C-alpha positions as CSV (number, residue, x, y, z in Angstrom):
1,M,62.3,194.1,74.3
2,P,60.9,191.7,77.1
3,T,57.8,189.3,76.8
4,I,55.7,189.3,79.1
5,L,52.9,186.5,78.5
6,R,53.5,183.6,75.7
7,Q,49.5,182.3,74.9
8,D,48.6,180.5,72.4
9,G,50.9,180.4,69.9
10,F,51.0,184.6,70.5
11,R,54.2,186.8,72.3
12,V,53.2,189.8,74.3
13,M,56.1,192.0,74.2
14,I,56.6,196.3,76.0
15,Y,59.8,197.6,74.6
16,P,60.8,199.2,77.7
17,D,61.5,202.4,76.1
18,D,58.0,202.5,73.3
19,H,55.2,206.3,74.0
20,E,52.5,206.2,75.6
21,P,49.1,205.5,75.3
22,A,50.3,201.6,77.3
23,H,49.8,199.6,74.4
24,V,51.3,196.0,73.6
25,H,52.8,194.6,70.9
26,C,51.5,190.3,69.7
27,Y,53.9,188.2,67.1
28,R,52.2,185.5,65.9
29,G,54.5,183.7,63.2
30,D,54.9,186.7,60.9
31,S,51.6,189.3,62.1
32,V,52.2,192.2,64.5
33,V,48.8,193.2,66.1
34,T,49.6,196.2,68.6
35,V,47.0,196.7,71.8
36,W,46.1,199.6,73.8
37,L,45.5,198.1,76.8
38,G,43.3,201.4,77.8
39,E,41.1,202.6,80.8
40,T,38.4,199.4,81.2
41,M,39.0,197.7,77.8
42,A,41.7,197.4,75.3
43,S,41.4,197.8,71.8
44,V,44.1,196.7,68.6
45,R,46.0,199.9,67.7
46,E,47.4,198.6,64.5
47,A,48.5,194.9,62.7
48,S,51.0,193.7,60.0
49,A,49.6,193.2,57.0
50,E,50.3,189.9,57.5
51,A,48.2,189.6,60.9
52,K,45.4,187.9,59.4
53,P,41.6,189.1,61.3
54,T,41.6,185.8,63.4
55,D,45.4,187.7,64.6
56,Q,43.3,190.2,65.5
57,R,40.9,188.3,67.2
58,D,43.4,186.4,69.4
59,A,45.0,188.7,70.8
60,L,42.8,191.7,71.1
61,R,41.7,188.6,73.4
62,I,44.3,187.5,75.7
63,V,45.4,191.0,75.8
64,N,41.7,191.5,77.5
65,Q,42.5,188.0,79.6
66,H,45.7,189.4,81.2
67,R,44.7,193.5,80.5
68,T,45.2,194.6,84.4
69,R,48.6,192.1,85.0
70,L,50.0,194.0,80.9
71,L,48.8,197.5,82.6
72,K,51.2,196.6,85.9
73,E,54.0,195.2,83.6
74,W,53.6,198.8,81.5
75,R,54.0,200.8,84.7
76,K,57.0,198.7,86.1
77,Y,59.3,200.2,82.7
78,H,57.1,203.9,81.9
79,G,56.2,205.1,85.8
């Protein structure tokens, strides 16, 4: 699973053989936040029990900042 982006302690990753809809997995420490890329804005899909509300908020902010790039990377892997 390639790391697409690193920011604020997060590794943002895309699984090459993952399912629709377009989304990324954001890892920071033991927390994992899955974020849908959405049509116009990203949204949190799910978060691990270890993910604090601040992890979810920070992951969403990062994904929204880089949403266009992340969608481009998603399409590179998934068509």
